[in-house]
VEXNUVEX-968518 format. One record per residue: residue number from 1; residue in three letters; x negated, y, z negated of N, C-alpha, C in turn. Coordinates in Angstrom, 2 decimals. Atoms other than C-alpha are relative to their C-alpha. Layout:
% residues N
    k    r      n.x      n.y      n.z     ca.x     ca.y     ca.z      c.x      c.y      c.z
  NUM  ALA        X        Y        Z        X        Y        Z        X        Y        Z
...
% end
This chain:
% residues 68
    k    r      n.x      n.y      n.z     ca.x     ca.y     ca.z      c.x      c.y      c.z
    1  UNK    -0.95     0.59    -0.74   -11.91    -6.06   -96.05     0.20     0.64     1.33
    2  UNK    -0.23    -0.69    -1.36   -11.64    -5.60   -92.17     1.09    -0.64     0.64
    3  UNK    -1.00     0.58    -0.89    -8.96    -6.06   -89.63    -0.52     0.05     1.43
    4  UNK     0.43     0.02    -1.37    -9.93    -7.20   -86.09     1.01    -0.52     0.86
    5  UNK    -1.10     0.58    -1.05    -8.18    -8.21   -82.84    -0.95    -0.85     0.74
    6  UNK     0.78     1.08    -0.73    -9.51   -11.35   -81.25     0.88    -0.63     1.19
    7  UNK    -0.61     0.67    -1.00    -8.86   -13.12   -78.06    -0.42    -1.38    -0.24
    8  UNK     0.25     1.49     0.07    -8.60   -16.83   -78.13     0.29    -0.75     1.23
    9  UNK    -0.11     0.60    -1.18    -9.06   -19.16   -75.15    -0.01    -1.49    -0.35
   10  UNK    -0.06     1.43     0.04    -7.96   -22.78   -75.20     0.42    -0.64     1.21
   11  UNK    -0.42     0.60    -1.38    -7.96   -24.52   -71.84     0.46     1.20     0.85
   12  UNK    -0.60    -1.02    -0.83    -5.84   -22.50   -69.53     0.48     1.14    -0.77
   13  UNK    -0.79    -0.89     0.84    -4.11   -20.63   -72.31    -0.87     1.09    -0.56
   14  UNK     0.71    -1.05     0.63    -5.29   -17.21   -73.48     1.04     0.99    -0.81
   15  UNK    -0.92    -0.95     0.77    -3.85   -15.05   -76.23    -0.76     0.66    -1.14
   16  UNK     0.73    -0.89     0.94    -4.64   -12.56   -78.92     0.71    -0.06    -1.39
   17  UNK    -0.40     0.31     1.44    -4.59   -12.74   -82.74    -0.68     1.31    -0.64
   18  UNK     0.43    -0.89     0.97    -5.18   -10.28   -85.50    -0.35    -0.61    -1.28
   19  UNK     0.44     0.62     1.46    -7.14   -11.36   -88.74    -0.74     0.99    -0.56
   20  UNK     0.47    -0.92     1.03    -8.07    -9.73   -91.80    -1.02    -1.03    -0.76
   21  UNK     1.07     0.71     0.77   -11.29   -10.91   -93.64    -0.90     0.87    -0.59
   22  UNK     1.05    -0.75     0.61   -14.20    -9.77   -95.67    -1.09     0.47     0.93
   23  UNK     0.95    -0.42    -0.92   -16.21    -9.45   -92.66     0.39    -0.38     1.54
   24  UNK    -0.32     0.51    -1.35   -16.10    -9.62   -88.83    -0.49    -1.48     0.37
   25  UNK     0.54     1.31    -0.16   -18.19   -12.72   -88.84     1.03    -1.02    -0.52
   26  UNK    -1.07     0.87     0.60   -15.52   -14.36   -91.23     1.12    -0.04     0.71
   27  UNK    -1.26     0.02    -0.69   -12.59   -13.28   -89.18    -0.10    -1.01     1.28
   28  UNK     0.37     0.91    -1.20   -14.10   -14.99   -86.14    -0.08    -1.51    -0.41
   29  UNK    -0.01     1.33     0.45   -14.91   -18.02   -88.09     1.36    -0.56    -0.42
   30  UNK    -1.28     0.58     0.19   -11.52   -18.32   -89.36     1.08    -0.25     1.26
   31  UNK    -0.68     0.23    -1.32   -10.04   -17.98   -85.88    -0.55    -1.28     0.66
   32  UNK     0.61     1.17    -0.66   -12.35   -20.63   -84.62     0.39    -1.27    -0.76
   33  UNK    -0.47     1.09     0.80   -11.23   -22.96   -87.56     1.38    -0.26     0.40
   34  UNK    -1.21     0.19    -0.49    -7.62   -22.36   -86.64     0.38    -0.45     1.14
   35  UNK    -0.16     0.47    -1.36    -7.95   -23.06   -83.09    -1.21    -0.55     0.43
   36  UNK     1.25     0.89    -0.31   -10.58   -25.72   -82.80    -0.09    -0.32     1.47
   37  UNK     0.28     0.23    -1.40   -12.12   -26.09   -79.41     0.38     1.33     0.84
   38  UNK    -0.25    -1.08    -0.60   -10.98   -22.70   -78.56    -1.17     0.99     0.05
   39  UNK     1.08    -1.07    -0.03   -13.29   -19.64   -77.47     0.50     1.16    -0.66
   40  UNK    -0.49    -1.15     0.74   -12.89   -16.68   -79.85    -0.83     1.03     0.30
   41  UNK     0.83    -1.30    -0.43   -13.92   -13.29   -78.73     0.59     1.32    -0.57
   42  UNK    -0.41    -1.15     0.65   -13.90    -9.99   -80.48     0.60     0.99     1.01
   43  UNK    -0.51    -1.10    -0.79   -11.59    -7.29   -78.88    -0.24     1.28    -0.25
   44  UNK     0.03    -1.35     0.60   -11.41    -4.33   -81.01    -0.97     0.05    -1.10
   45  UNK     1.00    -0.17     1.19   -13.98    -3.00   -83.68     0.81    -0.12    -1.32
   46  UNK    -0.47     0.26     1.22   -13.37    -3.74   -87.20     0.70     1.35    -0.47
   47  UNK    -0.65    -1.03     0.63   -10.96    -1.44   -89.04     0.10    -0.35    -1.62
   48  UNK    -0.13     0.26     1.39   -11.12    -1.18   -92.89     1.39     0.00    -0.32
   49  UNK    -1.27     0.17     0.71    -8.21    -2.47   -94.77    -0.12    -0.09    -1.50
   50  UNK     0.05    -0.35     1.45    -7.53    -1.22   -98.27     1.12    -0.92    -0.66
   51  UNK    -1.13     0.65     0.61    -5.42    -4.06   -99.72    -0.61    -1.25    -0.74
   52  UNK     0.38     1.11     0.82    -5.64    -6.83  -102.32     0.27    -1.33     0.69
   53  UNK    -0.16     1.24    -0.52    -5.89   -10.42  -101.36    -1.23    -0.57     0.88
   54  UNK     0.98     0.46    -0.89    -7.93   -12.71   -99.13     0.16     0.04     1.34
   55  UNK    -0.04    -0.08    -1.51    -8.28   -13.42   -95.59     1.18    -0.51     0.52
   56  UNK    -1.34     0.51    -0.53    -5.16   -13.81   -93.46    -0.01     0.36     1.50
   57  UNK    -0.51    -0.42    -1.39    -3.78   -13.70   -89.94     0.95     0.90    -0.07
   58  UNK    -0.95    -1.02     0.17    -1.81   -10.71   -89.55     1.13    -0.46     1.07
   59  UNK    -0.98     0.25    -1.08    -0.10   -11.71   -86.21    -0.70    -1.02     0.94
   60  UNK     0.77     0.64    -0.99    -0.79   -14.29   -83.71     1.14    -0.47     1.13
   61  UNK    -0.69     0.48    -1.14     0.49   -14.96   -80.17    -0.01    -1.45     0.26
   62  UNK    -0.05     1.38    -0.46     1.68   -18.36   -79.06    -0.92    -0.33     1.17
   63  UNK     0.78     0.39    -1.25    -0.62   -20.10   -76.63     0.81     0.21     1.14
   64  UNK    -0.60    -0.32    -1.26     0.10   -18.92   -73.21     0.93     1.39     0.07
   65  UNK    -0.69    -1.30     0.09     1.68   -15.64   -74.38    -0.94     1.12    -0.13
   66  UNK     0.90    -1.30     0.32     0.18   -12.17   -74.76     0.66     0.87    -0.99
   67  UNK    -0.40    -0.70     1.37     0.66   -10.68   -78.27    -1.25     1.01    -0.16
   68  UNK     1.01    -0.90     0.25    -1.33    -7.68   -79.15     0.42     1.26    -0.65
% end
């Protein structure tokens, strides 16, 4: 399990999200599915997460805001 910070761009909006998944590729894929039509970019390197459970978004900024 890894946790990564991603930047999502949808039109003029740009915001950051954190995602947990089994791999970096899976986290980027989940963000792309959650924000269809958006451009997803990795911001920070993967950090290992030692927790039970599946993939999840840890926090998400609303479109047009800056969360991080």
